C-alpha positions in Angstrom: -4.8 5.3 22.9 -4.6 3.8 19.5 -7.1 4.9 17.2 -10.4 2.3 18.1 -12.2 2.4 14.2 -9.2 0.5 13.4 -9.7 -2.4 16.0 -11.2 -5.9 15.7 -12.2 -8.5 17.9 -10.6 -11.3 16.9 -12.7 -14.4 16.5 -16.2 -12.5 16.7 -18.1 -12.4 14.0 -16.7 -11.4 10.5 -13.1 -10.7 11.9 -11.3 -11.6 8.8 -13.3 -10.0 6.6 -13.3 -6.9 8.6 -9.2 -6.9 9.4 -9.1 -7.1 5.9 -11.3 -3.8 4.6 -9.6 -2.2 7.5 -6.0 -2.6 6.0 -8.1 -1.7 2.9 -9.6 1.3 4.1 -6.1 2.9 7.0 -3.9 2.1 3.1 -6.4 4.2 1.1 -6.5 7.0 4.5 -2.9 6.9 4.6 -2.0 7.8 0.6 -4.0 10.6 1.2 -2.3 12.1 3.5 -0.4 15.1 2.7 3.5 13.9 3.8 2.3 10.5 1.8 1.5 12.5 -1.3 4.6 14.9 -0.9 7.0 12.6 -1.2 5.0 10.1 -3.9 3.4 12.7 -7.1 1.1 10.9 -8.7 3.4 12.4 -12.0 5.8 9.2 -10.9 6.3 5.9 -12.9 5.1 2.5 -11.2 8.6 1.9 -12.0 9.9 5.2 -10.0 7.0 4.8 -7.0 7.7 1.4 -6.3 11.9 1.6 -6.3 11.5 4.5 -4.1 8.8 2.9 -1.8 11.8 -0.1 -1.6 14.2 2.6 -0.8 12.3 4.6 1.3 10.9 1.1 3.5 14.7 -0.4 3.5 13.7 -3.5 1.6 16.1 -4.6 -1.2 13.8 -6.6 -3.4 14.4 -9.3 -5.5 13.9 -8.7 -9.4 10.8 -10.5 -9.5 9.7 -9.0 -6.9 10.7 -5.7 -8.3 8.5 -6.6 -11.3 5.4 -8.0 -10.3 4.9 -4.6 -7.9 5.4 -2.8 -11.4 3.1 -4.9 -12.8 0.7 -4.7 -10.3 -0.1 -1.6 -12.2 -1.4 -2.7 -15.1 0.0 -1.1 -17.4 -0.2 2.6 -16.2 2.3 5.6 -17.0 1.6 7.1 -13.9 0.5 6.4 -10.0 -2.5 8.8 -9.5 -4.6 5.5 -9.2 -2.5 3.8 -6.3 -5.6 1.5 -5.9 -5.0 -1.3 -8.3 -1.6 -1.9 -6.8 -2.5 -1.1 -3.0 -5.9 -3.2 -2.6 -4.7 -6.7 -4.5 -6.2 -9.7 -2.7 -3.4 -10.3 -0.4 -0.6 -7.7 -1.6 -2.7 -4.9 0.7 -1.0 -6.1 4.0 2.7 -6.3 2.5 2.6 -3.2 0.6 1.1 -1.4 3.7 4.0 -2.4 5.8 6.1 -0.7 3.4 4.5 2.1 2.8 4.5 2.7 7.0 8.3 3.5 6.1 7.1 7.2 4.4 
């Protein structure tokens, strides 16, 4: 049985916000797993992180998508804080699907 803490009843209450909250919580939990932190150490530059993320997912991004993903880090030199990258509105689902390829 799937982990019920991520289930959302569509059409009931504020389900859209709950779905977004669940996506963000799942993503943050996922990137703390040892398998992920081993594959993507926080010492990686944003460009290295994004390149490896797309490579592992088997996705060939356009140059503009690659630049946009790197820019999500806001100019930081490492990936020690993934929240700007992962939790940007309307991007959490997009990058979560890439993360699941890890």
